[in-house]
N, C-alpha and C positions, 0 to 999 in steps of 0.2 A: 407820531409815533403810532405802529399799530403792535398787535401783539405779537405779529411773526419776527419784525425789527427789533423787539425788545430780547425775543427768545435768541437770533440771532447774534445781538451784541452780548448778553451774558455768557452764549457758548462760547465765542472770540474771545473772551477775558477769562474762560475758565477751561483753557484746551483739555485738561484732565475728564471733562466730563462730556458724555457723549450728547449730541443734539436733541435725542428723542426724551434724554433724562431732564434737560433743562427744561424743554416743552412741556413737561409731566409737573415738573417744580411750580412753574407759572402758571398753568392750569388748574393745580391744588390750590394754591395762593389764591386765584381771582374767584374760585368755585367758594372758597372759604368766607370769603369778602362775601361775595352774593346771599349766601346762607345763611351768614349772621345778618344781614342786613334785611331779608326777609322773614328773620324772625321778630323783626322792630329792634335790632340791637344796634349799638356802636360798635366801629370798629377804628381803635386808634393806632396810626403807625408814628411812634415817636420820631420827631423831625421832619415830619413830612406831609402827615395832616388826618383828618379823620374823616370818615364817611357815617354818615347818618341817613334816616329817612324820614321825610319830611309828608305831613298827610296834607291834602288839598280836597277840603269838603267841597259835596255837591254844589252846584249852581248855576244861575240863568247867565249864561252869555247871550250874545247878541253875534248873528253872523253879518259880517261888514259886506257882503253882497248886497244880502237882501236887506238887512234891519229885522231880521226873524229875530225873536227870542227863543235859542235852543236851551237845552238841558244839559249839563255837563257831567258825568258821573264822579263821584269821588276817586281820587286816585292816591297812591301813593309817590313820593319822587325821591330818588337817590340824591342827597346833599353830599358836597367836599366842603371841607372848611381847610386852607394851608396851615401848617404848622408853622412857628414859630422861625426854626431854621430856613424852611423852604421858600418862606416870604423873605427871608433877610439874603438868601442868596441868590433869589433874582433880582432882588432890588439891587444887589450892592454893585453892581457895573452897568445899569438901566442906562441907556442914554436915550432911548424916547423915538429910537428910529428901529425900521423892521429890517 
């Protein structure tokens, strides 16, 4: 699901809200999550999961085509860990088929 589909789904379930207001709400929530992560803080949504930032230090990697060693800068990676409720709901009716 992409953001526009999420906004549409929320707007459909809440006909008393204007579409532009739902879009503003979703953008505000996502902006707050990004802003908090950029301060290297954790965001926990109970029953859903937790967003955090993992630090990857600089290292030497290998170019698979040439075998040459190349430096890779340090970086910060967003990380998501599912909450227990979400994990249970996802695996409740799992059949192994797509």
